[in-house]
C-alpha positions as CSV (number, residue, x, y, z in Angstrom):
1,X,0.0,0.0,0.0
2,X,1.2,3.5,-0.8
3,X,0.3,6.9,0.4
4,X,0.3,9.0,3.6
5,X,-1.4,6.4,5.9
6,X,1.2,3.8,5.0
7,X,4.1,6.2,5.6
8,X,2.6,7.4,8.8
9,X,2.0,3.9,10.0
10,X,5.6,2.9,9.2
11,X,7.0,6.0,11.0
12,X,4.9,5.3,14.1
13,X,6.2,1.7,14.1
14,X,9.8,3.0,13.8
15,X,9.4,5.4,16.6
16,X,7.8,2.6,18.8
17,X,10.8,0.4,18.1
18,X,13.2,3.1,19.1
19,X,11.4,4.0,22.3
20,X,10.9,0.3,23.2
21,X,14.6,-0.3,22.7
22,X,15.3,2.5,25.1
23,X,13.3,0.7,27.8
24,X,16.4,-1.6,28.3
25,X,18.3,1.5,29.5
26,X,16.0,2.1,32.4
27,X,17.2,0.7,35.7
28,X,15.8,-2.7,36.4
29,X,13.8,-1.7,39.5
30,X,11.9,0.9,37.4
31,X,11.6,-1.0,34.1
32,X,8.2,-2.6,34.7
33,X,6.1,0.5,34.0
34,X,7.8,1.5,30.7
35,X,7.9,-2.2,29.6
36,X,4.1,-2.6,30.0
37,X,3.4,0.8,28.5
38,X,5.4,-0.2,25.4
39,X,3.6,-3.5,25.2
40,X,0.2,-1.9,25.5
41,X,1.1,0.8,22.9
42,X,2.3,-1.8,20.5
43,X,-0.9,-3.8,20.4
44,X,-3.0,-1.1,18.5
45,X,0.1,-0.3,16.4
46,X,0.3,-3.9,15.4
47,X,-3.3,-3.9,14.4
48,X,-2.9,-0.8,12.4
49,X,0.2,-2.1,10.7
50,X,-1.6,-5.3,9.8
51,X,-4.6,-3.4,8.5
52,X,-2.5,-1.0,6.3
53,X,0.3,-3.3,5.1
54,X,-1.3,-6.7,5.2
55,X,-0.8,-9.9,7.3
56,X,2.8,-10.5,6.2
57,X,3.9,-7.2,7.5
58,X,1.8,-7.7,10.6
59,X,3.5,-10.9,11.5
60,X,6.9,-9.4,10.8
61,X,6.1,-6.4,13.0
62,X,4.9,-8.7,15.7
63,X,8.1,-10.7,15.6
64,X,10.2,-7.5,15.6
65,X,8.3,-6.1,18.6
66,X,8.7,-9.4,20.5
67,X,12.4,-9.4,19.8
68,X,12.8,-5.8,20.9
69,X,10.8,-6.3,24.1
70,X,12.6,-9.5,25.1
71,X,16.2,-8.8,23.9
72,X,16.7,-5.3,25.2
73,X,16.5,-6.1,29.0
74,X,18.5,-9.3,28.5
75,X,21.3,-7.4,26.6
76,X,21.5,-4.8,29.3
77,X,21.7,-7.4,32.0
78,X,24.5,-9.2,30.3
79,X,26.5,-6.0,29.9
80,X,25.9,-5.2,33.5
81,X,27.1,-8.6,34.6
82,X,30.3,-8.3,32.5
83,X,31.0,-4.9,33.9
84,X,30.6,-6.1,37.5
85,X,32.9,-9.0,36.8
86,X,35.6,-6.7,35.5
87,X,35.3,-4.4,38.5
88,X,35.4,-7.4,40.8
89,X,38.7,-8.6,39.2
90,X,40.2,-5.1,39.5
91,X,39.3,-4.7,43.1
92,X,40.3,-8.2,44.2
93,X,43.6,-8.4,46.1
94,X,46.5,-9.6,44.0
95,X,47.6,-13.1,44.8
96,X,51.4,-13.3,45.0
97,X,53.2,-16.5,44.4
98,X,56.3,-16.9,46.5
């Protein structure tokens, strides 16, 4: 489909992906609210995308949204664990062999 509604729909989806990816940057103890807001905002956007672009684009959008919602917090957690391990190694007392 071409035209203004299709372009607007695509731009809204792109903005949603960007904002949802930023949810992973929120501290873990405050992430639940933005996560559920992104999930609830994505549902009507998914319906609109399916209506305008068809079922193939709707399924692709669903899978992209699922990937973004699940992967972002996991990637941040992995980075945090690696950073904590590096700091722990730097702060550990040096073992000397005599």
